[in-house]
N, C-alpha and C positions, 0 to 999 in steps of 0.2 A: 487837530485835537489840541495842539499847543495853545491856540487862542481860546478854545473852550475851557481848558484847564485854568488859564489865567483869569478868565471872566467868571469862573464859578464862585459863588459866595461861600468860600471855605470857612469864613468866620462863624457861620451858623452851624458848623460841624464840630466834632470833638477835636479835629486837627487844628482849628483856629486859622488865622490869616497866614498866607504863604511866607511872610517874613519870619514866622516862628517855626517853620518846618525844619526838621533835623537835616543836616547835610547829606546823610545816607539816602533819604527820600528824594531830595532834590537831584542827586547824582543818578539815582535809579530811574527817575522820571525822564531825565535827559537821554539816558541810554535807550529807554523804552521808545521814546518818540522818534529816535533815529533808526530803530530796527526795522528791517524790511519783512520780518516775520510777525504774525499776529502775537502781540505781547500785552500782558496786563499786569497791574500791581494791585495787591490787596493790602491795605495798611491799617494797623491798629486792631484792637479786639473786635471792632465792628466789621473789620475787613472792608473798609471803604474802597471803592473801585476806581482805578485809573486804567486807561487803555490807549493804544496808538491807532493810527489811521488804518493799518492793516487788520486791526481787530474789528473794525466797524461792520464789514460784511457778515462776520460771525454773529454779531449782536443783533443784526437785522432790525426789526421794529422796536427793539428795546433801546436802541440808540436814539437820542443822546441821553435818555433818562437814567441810564446805568451810572453815569459819572457821579462819583461822590456818594453813591448809595451803598447800603449794607448788602453784602453778597448773599447771605442766607435768605433775606427777604425778596431779593430780585430773581433768584434762581431756585425756587422751591422744587421744580421738577427734577433738577440735577443734584440737589443737595444730598439725597440719600446715597448717591454713588461717590461723590467727591468730598463731602463734608468732613468725614473723619480724617481724610488725608490732609486737607487744608488746616484743620485744627492741630494735627500732629506736627506740621511744619511750623506753625505759629507758636505752639506751646513748647515743643521739644527740639526744634531746629532740624527736623528730619527732612530729607530730600526724596522726591519721587520722580520716576520716569515711567510712563506707561505708553504702550503702543496699541493702536486699533481697539480702543475701549468703547463699548456702546454706552453712550450717555444720552438720556432724553433731553431734548433741546427745543424750547418753544420759539418758533419763528412765525411771524404773521398770525399770531394767536392760535397756532396749531402746534401741538407737541409732536416732534419728529424723532425717528431713530437716527442718531448721528454718531459716526465713529470718529474718535479723536486719538491723535498722538500728542502727548503733552509732557511737560516737566514742571515740577514745583520746586523752587529753591528759596531758602530763607534770605531775607535782607536784614543785615545786622546793623545795630546802632554802635556808636563808639562804646567800647567796653564789652561788646560781644553779644548783647541781648538781641533777640529777634524782634524787629519792629514791623516787618511786613513780609509779603510773599511775592516772588517774581514768577510769573506764569508765561511760558512760551508754548503755544499750542498750534495745532494744524488740523483742519477738517479733512479726514482721509476717507470719507464715505464713498466718494467716487472710485477711489482705488480699490476699496474692499469689494464693492459691487462688480468692478471690472474683473477682479481676481475670480470671483464666483462664476462669472460668465465664461471666463477662460477655462476654468476647471470643468464646467459643464460641457464645453466644446471638446475637451480632452476625453471626457467620459463617452460622449457621443461617438467620436471617431474610434475609440477603443472598442466600443460595443459592436461596431460594424465588423471589425476584425474578429471579435469573439464569435460571430455568427457564421464565419466561413468554415465550410466542411472539408476543404482540401488542405493538403500539406503546403506550406509556404516557407521559403527561405529567401533571404536577400544576401547577395554577394557583392563585395566592393570590387574595384578594378584589380586588386591583388588576389582575387579569388578567396577572400576571407569572409566567413559568415559574420554579418552584422545583425542579423535577425533570423529567428526561426520560431514558427508557432509550435504549439505542443503536438499538434497532429503530425507536422512534418518531422519533428524529432522522433516521435514514436514509430513512424513508418520505417525509419532507418535504424531503429533499435538504440537510440541515444536520448539524452536529455537536452533541452535548449541550452542550458549552461555548458554542456559538453561541446556544443557546436560554435557558440559565439566566440569570435576571435581566432578560431582555427581555420586553416586553409583546407578547402574541400579535397584537394588532391593528396594532402597529407593524411586526412582521415580515411579516405577511400582510394588508396593507390590502385586497387584493382579496376577502378573506373576508367583509367587512362586507356585510350585506344577503343573505348566503347562508343556506342551511339550517343550516350549521355555526354561524354567528353567532347565529341565532335559537334554535337548540337549546341552546347553552351558556347563553345568558341565561335561557331558560325553566327549565333545570335549577336555576340559582342562585336565581331568583325564586320558583319553586314549591317548592324543597326536595325534589323528586322526581327519580329517575333518568330520563334521556331517551335514547332510542335512535333513530338515523336513519342513512340512507345517501344519499350525494350524489356526483355527479361534479365533480371539481375541475379547472378549466382550467389554463393556464400559471400558475405554473411546474411544477405537479405532473402534470397530464394523466392523472389516474387516478381510479378510484372508491374511496371510503373508507367503511367501515362504522364508525360511532362510537358509543360508550357513554359518556355523561356522568353522573358520580355526584357530587352535591354533598356537601360536608361543612362543618363549622364553620370550617375554615381556607380553604376555597375550592372548587375543582372538580378532580376526577380524570377524565381523558379517556382511554379505551381505544379504540384504533382498529386496523383491519387493512386491508391492501390487498386489496380484493375485486374488482379488475379482471377477473381470470380465476379468481376463487374459490380462490386459493392462499393458505394461511396461511403466515406467515413461518417459515423453518427454525429460526431461533433467536428466542426471545422477548425476552430481555434479555441482552445481552452485558456491558454495563457499567451499573452504576447508580451514582448519586451516592453518595458515602460517607455512610452513615446514622449511623455511630457514630465518635466520635473516641476514640483511646486515652487513658485517664485518666493524668494525670501521677503518677508515683510520689510518695509522701509526701515533702514537702520536709524539709530538716534542722530539727532541734529547736533553738530559741534558748533560752538560759538567762540570767537576770538576777537580781541581788540588789539589793533596794530598801530604803532606810531607811523603816521603818514610820511614823515621826513626820512626816517631810517629804514622803514619797512619791517622793523622787528616787533615780534609779538610781546605785548604787555600783559595780556591776560588770556586764558583759555579755560573752557569748562571740562568736566569729566568726559563728556561724550567725544570731545576733540581728541583726548588721549586714547580712547578706545579705537577711534578711526585710524590714528597715525601710529599707535604703538608706543609713543613717547609719554613719559610722565609730564605732569604740569610744569614741574621745575625744569625738565629738559626742554620743553617747548618754549619757555620764557627766553626771549632773546633770539630765537630762530626767525628766519625770514621765510616768506612764501616760496622763494626759489629753493630754500633748503629742503622743502617738502615736495615740491613739484618735480615731476619727471623731466629730465633734460630736454626731451623733444617738445614739451608743452610750455617752456618758460617764456617763449616769445610773447605769449598772450599776457603774462604777468607784466612784462616791460611796457607793452602798449597801455595797460591799465594805469601804471604808475606815471607814465608821461601825460596821460589825460588828467590825472590828479594834479600834477604840477601846473597844468594850464588853467586850473581852477574848476574843472568839472566836478559836479556834486551829485550827479544822478546815480541810480542803482545799476550795478553791472552784475550779470549772471554768467558764469563760466562753467563749462564742463571740461574737466581735464583729469590727469592721472597724478596721484600721490605715490611716493615710494615710502612705505612704512619702515620703521626701525629694523624690522626683521628682514627687509629686502623685498617684501611682497609688494606688488603694484596694485593699487586700488583705484577705481574710478570714483570721482566725487563731483557733485554739483555745488558750486560756490556762489553765494550771493554776497556782494560787497557794497557798502554805502559809506560815504564820507560823513563823519560826524564832528561836531565841535564841542569842546569842553564848555560847561556852563560859565566858567570864568573867562571864556574866550581865549583859552590858551591854544597851543599848536593843534592843528587838526589831527584827528585819529580816524582809523578805518574800522568799521564794525563788519565782521564777516561771519556768515553761517555756512557750515559745511555739511553736506549730506552724502553718505556713502551709498553710491548707486551701482556698485560693482556687480552684485548678485542679480539685481533687476535687469541690468544690461545683458549679462550672460544668459539669464533665463529667457528674456525676450528673444534673443538671437536663437536660442535652442528651440523655443516654441515655433518661431517662424520656419526654421529648418524642418522640424518634425511635422508641422502642418503641411508643408509642401511635400514632404516625403510620403506621409500617410495618404494625402489626396492622390498622389501619383500611384500608390500601391492599390488603393481601392478602385481607382478607375481602370487599372490594368488587369484585375482578376477576371477569370472567365465566368465567375458566378454573378448572377443578377443580384444586386444589393440595393436596398432602399431604406428610408427612414420615414416614420409617420408621427403625427401629433398624437396627443392623448386620445382624441376622439376617432382616430383611425385614418384621418386624411393625410395622404402622402405629400411631403414637401421636398423630398430629395431622392434622386435615383443616381446610380453610378453610370458611367459611360456605356458599359456593357448592356444595360437595360435598353437604352435607346438604340444601340446597334442591332440588338436582336429583334425588338418590336418594330423598328422603323418609325418610331414616334418622336415627338419633341417634348420639351418641358411644358409648354402651354397645353398640349393635348392630355398630358398625364397629371396635371395639377389636381390636387384634392383627391377626388374619387374617380378620376378619369381612367385609372388602371382597369376598370371593369370592361372597357371597350376591347381589351385584348384577351378576355376570358371566353371560354366556350359557353354560349348561352344556356346549354342544357345542364352544365355543371355549376354555373355561377350562383344559383340559389343556395346550393349546399355550402359553397364557399362562404357566402355572406352570412349564412346561419351560424357556422362555426366561428367566423371572424367576430361576429357580434357577441357571441358567448365569451370569447377571450377579452373583448373590450369591456364587457360587463364585469367579469370576474378577475381580470388581471392575470389569468393563466397563460402560459406560453401556447403558441399556435403551431401545429404541424399538420400538413396535409399534402397529398399528391394530387395534382390536377393539371390539365393542359393549358398552355399559353400559346397564342398565335404569334408566329414569327413574321418578319418583314416579307417573307415569301408566301404568306397566307397559310402555311402549314401549322397545325396544332401539334405540339410536342409535350410529353409529360415532364413536369418539374416537381421536385419535392421542395416545399416551401416551409421554412422554419422562421418564426417570429418570436422574439424575446422582449419582455418589457424592461424598461429602465426606470428605476425607482429613486426617489429622493430620500433624504435622511429619515423622513417620517414613514417611509414604506409606500408612498403613493406613486402610482404610475405617472411618469411625466412624458415619456416618448416610447416609441416602438422601433425595433430594428429587425429587418427581415432580409433573408436571402432566398433565392430561387435557384436550385441546382438541377440541371437537366438529367433525367433518369429514363428517358424514352427507351434507349437501347437496353438499359438495365432491366426495365419492366418486361420487355420481350424475352430477354435471356432468362429471367426468373421463371416465367411461364414455361419455357422449354425445359429448364432444369427441373422444375417441380414434376412435369410429366415424366421425364426420364427417371427421376428418383422413385416415383410411384411404380413404374414398371419394374425397377430393380427390387423394390420392397416386396411386391407381389411374388416375383420370381424366387426371392430368398426365403419368404415366409414358410415355404413347404420343404425347405432343405434342412435336415437335422445335423447341421454342421456348426462348429464354432469358426466363424469366418472373420478375419480382421486384417488390417494393414498396419505396417510399422515403417518409421523413417530410417535413415541411415544409422541413427543411434539406437535403433531397435525399440523406440518409444511408440506405443500404440497411438495411431492417428484416427482410426475408425474401427468399429466392431459391430458385428451382427450376431445375435444370440450369444451373449457372454456366458462364461461358466456359471452354473447356478450358485456357487459359493461367493460370487462377487457381483457388485453393482457396476454399471457402466462408468460412473464417475470415479470409481476406484481404479479403473483400468486405463482410461484415456490419458495420454501424456506420460505414461510410466512404462518402464521395462518390466519383464516378467519377474526378475528378482526383487524389484521394488514393490510390486503388487503383493507378493507373498515372500517376505525375507526368510521364512522358515522352510520354504520349499526347495526342491532341487530341480533347476531348469537348465543345468549346464548343457545337456545334450541338445535341448531345443534351441538355446542361444547359439551354440556352435553350428547347428544345422542351418539357421537363418543367415548367419554370417557367410557360411559356405555358399549358399545360393546367390547372395549378392556379389561376393568376390568372384565366383565363377561365371556369374551372369547366365545361369542355367537353372531351369526348374528341377525339382527333385522330390522324391517321396521316400518316407522312412517311417517305420513303426518304432515307437519309443515309449519308455516308462517314465512318468513324471510323478514327483511327490508334491501334492497340492493339499495344503492345510493338514499335513501329517498323514495323508492317505495316498497310497500308490495307485495311479491310474494309467491305463494303457491307451495310446492314441495312434491312429493311422493318420500321418501328417503329410500334407502336400504343400509345397511352397514354390512361389514363382516371383522373380524380380519385377520391380516397378521402374519404368523408365520415365525420365523427365522430358521436357520439350527438346532438349539438346541431345537426347539419346543416352545420357548418363543414367546409371542406376541410382535412384533416389530413395528406394525403400523396397519392401517385400510384402507380398500378399500370402497369408497362411490360411489353409483350410484344414481343420483338425476334426476327425471323427472319433468319438469315444467308443473304444472296443473293449473296455474293461470287463463288462458283463460277458461279452463273448469269450474273452480269454478265461474268465472264471468258470464259465460253463464248460469250456474245453478241459480245464484243469480238473474240475469236479468229475467230468466223465472219465478222465484218466485215473483219478483216485478211486472212483467207484469200480472201475474194472480191476484195479489192484486189490481192493477190498473183497470183491467177488472171488478173485483168484485165491486170496488169502483165506477166505471163508471155506472154499472147497478144500484147500490144502489142510486147514485146521481140522475140518470135519474128518478127513481121511486119517490124519495123525491121531485125533482123539479116538477114533474107532479102533485103530491099531494098538494104542497104548492102554485103553481102558480094560481090554480083555486080560492082558498079563497082569495089570495092577490088581484086578479083582481076584485073580488066582493067587497072587502073592499075599494079598490081604487075608484070603481064606486060610492059607497055610500058616500064617502068623497066628491067626485065631486058634487053629488046632494046636500049634506049638504052645501057646500061652495057657490053654485049658488042659493040656495033657501032661505037661511036665510038672514035677514037684520042686524043681530048683527055683528058689525065690528070685535069684539074680536073672535067670533065663526069662522068667515071666515078666520081670520089669523091662528087660531089654525088648522083649516081644511087644509089650504095651507101647513103649516109646516108638518102636518101628511102625506100629499100626497108626499112631497119631501122625507121624511124618508122612506115611503113605497117603493118609487122608488129605493132608495139606497138598501133596503132589497132585492128587486127583482134582482138588479144587482149582489149583493153578492151571492145570491142563484145561479144565472146563472153562474157566474165566478168561484166560489169556488167549487160547487158541480157538475156542468155539464162540467167543463173545457171548457167553451163555446168559441166561436169566437165572438169578439166584434161586436156589431151590430150598434154602433153609428158612427157618422162622426167625424174624428179627428179635434181638434181645437187647437188654439194657446193659451197657458196659461203661466203665470209666475209660476215657480215651487215653489217659496217661498209662494205663495198664496195656492197652492195645499198642500204643506207640513204643513202650519199653520192650514189649515182646517182639515187635518188628525189628528193633535195633539189635536184639540178642542174636538174630539170624546172621548179622554181619560182624560178629565179634572177631572171627578168624581173619577178616579183611582189614581190620583196624591195626595199624602199625603202632610202634612205640612213639612215633612222632605225631600221632593223631590224638587229639584230646576230644572227649565228649563232655559237654556241659549240659546236665539235665536240670530243669527247673519246672517241676510239676506242682501246680496249685489248684487243679480242678477237683471239686468235691461232688459234682452232680454226675449222674449217669445219663448217657445218651442212647436213645433207641437207634439201633443200627445192625448191620450185618458185620460183625466184628472181623470175620475172615476177609471180607472185601476191603474194609478199611485198613486191615493189616497189610494187604497187598499194595494199597495206595501209599501208606507210610513207608513200606519197605522199598517201593520204587523211588520215592523222594530221597530216602537215606542212601540208597545205592548210587543214585546220580550225584549226591553231595560228596560221597567218598571218591567217586571218579573225578570230580572237579578239584578236590583237595590234593589228590595224587600223592598221598602218604604223609604230607606235612601240613598241619593246619588244625582248625577247630570245627567240630560239629556241634551245633546248638539244637537242643530238643526242649520245647517249652509248651506248657498247657496253661490256660487261664479261663476263669469264668468271664463271659462277655455278653454283649447284646448287639443285635443287628442295628447299625446306625440308621437304617432306613425305616424298618418296620418296628424296631424296639423289641423284637422277639429274643428271649433268653436262650443262651447256648454256651458252647465251649469253643475257644480259639486255640488251634494247634499250629505251632510254628516250627519249621525245619529250616535252619540256616547253616551256611558254611562260609569259610574264608577262602574258597577256591578261586579259579581264574575268572569267573563271572561270564555273562553273556551280553552281546551287543543287542541293539534295538531290533535289527532284522531277525536275529535268532529268537528273541522273545516273542515276536509276532507269529512264529511258526512252530513253537515247541509242542503245541497240542495237535498238530497235523499228523495224520497217520503216515507211517514210514519215514517221517522226517527225523534224522538223528545226526548228532555231531560226533558219534563214536566210531564212524566208519563201519567196518565189517563186524565190530563187536556189539552193535546195537541193532534192534529191530525197528525202532521208531514207533512202537505201539504202546510203550509204557504209560506215558502221560495221556495219550489218547484214550486208553482204557480207563485210566484214573479219572479223567474228566467225566466219562460216562457214569462211573460209580458215584462220584460226588454229586452229579446232577440228580441221580436217583435218591440220594439222601438229602436233597434240598440244601446242599452245602455250597458255600461261595469261596472261591480260591483267588488270591491275589499273589503276584510275584514281582519282586524288585531285584534288579541285578546291576552290578557295575563292573565292567572289565577294566583291566589295566595292570601294570606291573606292581602297584602298591594299593593297599586298601581296597581290594576287590572282593567280590563274593556275591552270593545269591541267597534270598530269603523267600520261602513259600509260606503264606499265611492262609489257613483254612478255618472258616467259621462253620460249625455244625449246630443246627438248632437241637434243643433237647428232645423235641417231638418231630421226628422225620416223617411221620405218617406213612410208614412202610407197612405193607400188607404181606402176609405169608404167600409164597409162590410155590407152585408144585413143580416137581422135576419134569422136564419136558420128555 
């Protein structure tokens, strides 16, 4: 290119003859021609082009016509990408460095996609003005495409592991986890990150002395694969089938949960990152060194980034100052060759020690150059940081070797297919099982190991996946090398590119022959159990050692199955009382003996009675692992028995009441007649008044006897009364029981009259007032209140009567039984019939009663609230 530049007719350009060129341009051209990197110079407003020999392959068919031509006119396909940058360098003195940029480039009359790493630097004239642009560039298209291919390989290998359905862990020679798939970690109850780096015997100390411990050591010591199956107690509590495969780096362990012979639905969800993305090529450093002294005269910004030194610090340093001590011999050899007159290009790969002490690998290209004035020779060197690429390449090689060994050692059949479904790769296990070779299986040769009767269905479903891109899953038989067909579950997943298009398929075939037979036997056994239990009216369930339900037949009607499974009784219904049931089940497990007990449970606020039978469940090792419970609801039976007892009591009370009424009514009638004679025959006004009062009181006694003891039907005609009057008259009967420490607060605001039997309501109110005074026990407040009101449900008009006290209150169990006949909290001082009779009277009046009570040492009391409609629709009744 030096000859071409000298021979070019520059006098016909804006530059003029070479003798008139500025020294900056001449020096830059000399440096460019000696550079071993593709270098170009654009000079002046027209950006006239100069370039060196290394640039010629990049120019392709545009060489040599590019020389001396305007850049925008010669590179129209590239100008939209780089034009603004070049103008910024020329006009404002800016500098640019770009890596792996896609720039359209015309070669051989074809525009190609070419990736470039380049730098643009200003060339300044005397005085600082920018006269031109120095371009150092490199075509990195091959490296970009190689990186993409490498990434595709990583995705392919990773996808194979993602299709494995077994648990997989890898241990190094120190028994540390170096890899675990998601399935393997999930089986042992941990996460992959919990396993990586930890020692297996530290995480699972209970495994020492087990078959797992012995099997792993046997595989390592013997160098042969070992297969075994063992039950693992806490914390796993499951059977595991393990395959141990030794290697030079340690041990690969494949295992599956074989408790119920179910293979995992997904083999590997996540796997540890096997490849790391290679760093892009680092910037190229440029330095000019004095050949005689070996000291740096000039270095660019990229050199500072590589070495960690500033430009000022680098100036005057030698190559040995930067080179690692172990690599300096190569520097000495080079300088000796320079002294003997060698001028060729030398490329060295060695280590630099950065200013911060870090060692980096570099590729150095050095060429001897001469000053245009023929002064002492100088050295032009370019430095490329290749540390990360070397490390990444080594890691890739190690990972590829490790992944290939892993995939070949798994017991699952694995394969990869092209987009059209033709298989191009199988793992070693496929060939071992089928007894075939790569030539036989190439393309669609896999059909030869399929059952001819099932193959059409397989092809139909496989073609659907190829057409739609959906994953494929199917169970079908494959012929082994021994000629026997065995069932395999085959899963195939697509691999897509960035545009979502399917590029390849990855498949695994896992043997499920034994599992399919076991499933059939299990289904038949479950059906027999279901039929047997469908006619048993029992709540039947099992629970583990923590009393959490693991299975249930015919759950309680107040709960769904999903509310019960996995929970304890007190978690299913926190408001309930299951203390006796929980203690009962624990006792059965601790004593390892079946037992039977009748118990009362509170479920959803309702007491229910159950005849309960429990029996312990034993594990494979004979230890108690849970309990089976059968509970028969006998609540109705108990209620019927209680009702029968109450009915017998009421019948007895009725006969007793009838006898008492018969004995009392006769003397009452005689006394009433005598009082009538006394009242009508005497002339003493006071005597007549007293006799009249006595008659009224005897009439009330007669009513009470009739209503309370005979449970009679009212024989009077209903009348309209103000309930405040009836309530006040009932309170008057208890004036003698009210002590000085008892206050009565009356608040009567009813104006309407209610149709009622006033004497019956007076009996109800009197019973409530008497009970309130008994609860107050001499000190407290009795509240009597009436209000106009409406039924909140029907809207019917009426009057609400409230009787409240500040007594000791009642608990929830007492409140549930206050209306039962013969139930009393007064001991021998109560009959237990007051509220029961009152309830009957209120029902006859269509009245509604509510009660609230709170026991306790402070702020206790009870409030009875009764709503009576204005029209009770009572009809007159005759005396029986």
